[in-house]
C-alpha positions in Angstrom: -0.9 -27.0 1.1 2.4 -25.2 0.5 2.0 -21.5 -0.2 4.2 -19.0 -2.0 5.6 -16.3 0.3 5.4 -13.8 -2.5 1.9 -14.4 -3.8 0.1 -16.5 -1.2 -0.8 -18.8 -4.0 -0.5 -22.6 -3.9 2.9 -23.7 -5.0 3.4 -26.0 -8.0 5.0 -29.3 -7.1 8.7 -28.9 -6.2 8.7 -25.1 -6.4 9.8 -22.8 -3.5 8.1 -19.7 -5.0 5.4 -19.3 -7.7 7.1 -18.4 -11.0 4.4 -15.9 -12.0 4.9 -14.1 -8.7 8.6 -13.9 -9.1 8.2 -12.4 -12.6 5.5 -9.9 -11.6 7.6 -8.6 -8.7 11.2 -8.8 -9.9 10.8 -9.2 -13.7 13.2 -12.2 -13.4 12.9 -16.0 -13.4 14.5 -16.4 -10.0 14.3 -14.5 -6.7 17.2 -12.1 -6.3 19.6 -12.4 -3.4 19.0 -10.2 -0.3 21.9 -10.7 2.1 20.9 -8.4 4.9 19.8 -8.7 8.6 17.9 -6.3 10.8 21.0 -4.8 12.5 22.5 -4.1 9.1 19.2 -2.6 7.8 19.1 -0.3 10.8 22.6 1.0 10.1 21.8 1.5 6.4 18.6 3.3 7.2 20.4 5.8 9.4 23.0 6.4 6.6 20.1 7.2 4.2 18.5 9.8 6.4 18.0 13.0 4.3 18.4 11.1 1.1 15.0 9.6 0.9 11.5 11.2 0.8 9.7 8.3 2.4 8.1 9.1 5.7 6.6 7.2 8.6 7.8 5.6 11.8 8.2 2.1 10.3 11.7 1.5 9.0 11.8 1.5 5.2 14.7 1.1 2.8 14.9 1.7 -0.9 16.4 -1.1 -3.0 17.5 -1.4 -6.5 17.9 -4.6 -8.5 21.4 -5.3 -9.8 20.3 -7.4 -12.8 23.8 -8.6 -13.5 24.5 -9.9 -10.1 20.8 -10.8 -9.4 21.0 -9.0 -6.0 18.9 -6.4 -4.3 21.0 -3.6 -3.1 20.4 -0.5 -1.0 20.3 2.5 -3.3 19.5 6.2 -2.9 18.9 6.7 -6.6 17.2 4.7 -9.3 15.0 3.0 -6.7 12.6 0.2 -7.6 11.6 -1.4 -4.3 10.7 -0.6 -0.8 11.7 -3.0 2.0 10.1 -3.0 5.4 11.6 -5.3 8.1 10.1 -6.4 11.4 9.6 -3.6 14.0 10.5 -4.0 17.7 7.2 -2.4 18.7 4.6 -4.4 16.7 5.8 -7.9 15.8 4.5 -9.5 12.6 3.9 -6.3 10.7 5.6 -7.5 7.5 3.3 -10.5 7.3 0.3 -8.4 8.3 0.9 -5.9 5.5 1.5 -8.7 3.0 -1.8 -10.4 3.8 -3.7 -7.2 3.9 -2.3 -6.0 0.6 -3.1 -9.4 -1.0 -6.6 -9.3 0.4 -7.0 -5.8 -1.1 -6.0 -7.1 -4.5 -8.6 -9.9 -4.2 -11.2 -7.3 -3.5 -10.5 -5.5 -6.8 -8.2 -2.8 -5.4 -5.1 -2.1 -7.5 -2.0 -2.9 -5.5 1.7 -3.1 -6.7 3.4 -6.5 -6.8 4.7 -7.4 -3.3 5.7 -10.3 -1.1 7.6 -11.5 1.9 11.4 -12.1 1.9 13.5 -13.7 4.6 16.5 -11.8 5.9 19.8 -13.4 6.8 18.8 -13.7 10.4 15.6 -15.5 9.6 13.3 -12.5 10.2 10.7 -11.5 7.7 10.7 -8.3 5.6 7.9 -7.0 3.3 9.0 -5.9 -0.2 6.9 -4.0 -2.7 7.6 -2.7 -6.2 7.4 1.1 -6.3 4.4 2.2 -8.4 6.0 5.6 -9.0 9.3 4.2 -10.4 8.6 0.6 -11.4 11.5 0.3 -13.9 14.0 2.5 -12.1 13.6 5.3 -14.6 12.1 8.7 -14.2 9.7 9.2 -11.3 6.1 9.5 -12.0 4.7 12.8 -10.5 3.0 11.7 -7.3 1.4 13.8 -4.6 -0.2 12.5 -1.4 -3.4 14.1 0.0 -1.5 16.1 2.6 0.4 17.8 -0.2 -2.7 18.3 -2.3 -4.5 19.9 0.7 -1.4 22.0 1.6 -1.1 20.3 5.0 2.2 19.4 6.8 2.9 15.7 7.3 2.1 16.0 11.1 -1.5 16.8 10.1 -2.0 13.6 8.2 -4.8 12.5 10.5 -6.6 15.8 10.3 -8.8 15.0 7.4 -12.0 13.2 6.4 -13.4 10.9 3.8 -15.3 13.9 2.4 -12.1 16.0 2.1 -10.5 13.1 0.1 -13.4 13.1 -2.2 -13.0 16.8 -2.8 -9.4 16.3 -3.7 -10.2 13.6 -6.2 -13.0 15.6 -7.8 -10.7 18.6 -8.2 -7.6 17.0 -9.6 -8.5 13.6 -11.1 -8.9 13.3 -14.9 -12.0 11.2 -14.6 -13.4 12.0 -11.1 -16.3 9.5 -11.0 -14.0 6.7 -11.9 -11.5 7.6 -9.2 -14.2 8.3 -6.6 -15.3 4.8 -7.0 -11.8 3.6 -6.3 -11.6 5.9 -3.3 -14.8 4.5 -1.9 -13.5 1.0 -2.3 -10.3 1.8 -0.5 -12.1 3.6 2.4 -14.6 0.7 2.8 -11.8 -1.8 2.7 -9.9 0.1 5.4 -13.0 0.1 7.6 -13.7 -3.6 6.9 -10.2 -4.8 7.7 -9.6 -2.7 10.8 -7.0 -0.4 9.2 -6.7 2.7 11.4 -3.8 4.1 9.4 -5.4 5.1 6.1 -4.5 8.8 6.6 -3.9 11.6 4.1 -0.3 10.6 3.4 -1.4 7.0 2.5 -3.6 8.2 -0.4 -2.0 9.8 -3.5 -2.7 10.9 -7.0 -0.3 9.9 -9.8 0.2 11.7 -13.1 0.8 9.4 -16.0 2.1 10.1 -19.5 -0.2 12.4 -21.3 -1.2 14.1 -18.1 -3.7 11.5 -16.9 -4.2 11.9 -13.2 -5.5 8.9 -11.3 -5.6 7.5 -7.7 -2.4 5.6 -7.0 -2.4 1.9 -6.3 -3.1 1.2 -2.6 0.0 1.1 -0.3 0.9 0.8 3.4 -2.2 -1.3 4.1 -2.1 -2.9 7.6 -4.7 -4.5 9.8 -3.9 -2.2 12.7 -6.6 -3.6 15.0 -4.6 -6.8 15.3 -2.0 -5.0 17.2 -4.0 -2.0 18.5 -7.4 -3.4 19.6 -10.3 -1.0 18.8 -8.1 1.3 16.6 -10.6 3.5 14.8 -10.4 4.4 11.1 -8.1 7.5 10.5 -10.5 9.4 8.2 -14.0 9.9 9.6 -16.9 9.1 7.3 -19.9 11.3 7.9 -18.2 12.4 11.1 -17.7 8.9 12.5 -14.5 6.9 13.0 -16.2 3.8 14.5 -19.6 2.1 14.7 -20.2 2.8 11.1 -23.4 1.4 9.6 -24.7 1.0 6.1 -26.6 4.3 6.3 -23.4 6.3 6.9 -21.8 4.8 3.8 -24.9 5.4 1.8 -25.0 9.0 2.8 -21.3 9.4 2.0 -21.7 7.8 -1.4 -24.6 10.1 -2.2 -22.7 13.2 -0.9 -19.8 12.6 -3.2 -22.0 11.9 -6.2 -22.0 8.1 -6.5 -25.3 6.3 -6.9 -26.4 3.6 -4.5 -25.7 0.9 -7.1 -21.9 1.7 -6.8 -22.0 1.3 -3.0 -23.8 -2.0 -3.4 -21.2 -3.1 -6.1 -18.3 -2.3 -3.8 -19.8 -4.0 -0.8 -20.5 -7.1 -2.8 -16.9 -7.2 -4.1 -15.7 -7.2 -0.5 -18.1 -10.0 0.5 -17.2 -12.1 -2.5 -13.5 -11.9 -1.6 -14.3 -13.0 1.9 
């Protein structure tokens, strides 16, 4: 079976990419040109230091779509996409993130359109549509949980699942709805061996009219594939590993969610599997 690199869906006969995936990610009928290699990306990344707010050790570049030329170009303003190439430390991270994000979507977690693209040197790069600026217009107000708890970025691992629930309950427009989404993201991170769901990888977004919701999931990686035994970043009921159903049940009760919600989330994960 031939699979689309953008959507992981089976390809129609004769197609190189799935048309629906191209339109969802780029809003076009064909995949834009991306004429870059890793060396060039590294140079461009250094040139953008101080002009982008994105953090993290993985190299990331902001891209804008030149609709007239149908090319993706590095841009410091009017950004629409984030591109993440291969890293020298952990090979295969772009594919890892693409599969993990796709799996999250299959589990009912909201994720932005994303996919894999090939650079000029043949290496892979993960590309994702920015949920805070999908059309290149004004940026939606977005604050991560480090900002919302008045913590510096270096303290992004100094949190807990309980702290995140307090943030959601305090700021979200419909707390119970967003707490359910938070529980799903936390359980998915535990289930997929993601030890990098920290305070900066959870955010609240303010939409038109002042509606505050949990952002779509982002930066999802199966870290245990490259760091065996990597524990979850945010402890649940004081535990980062060896979690059992009882711990999740106590957590759900502590944040005000009935057992039926926990069962619903668990069943959604199992159905996706």
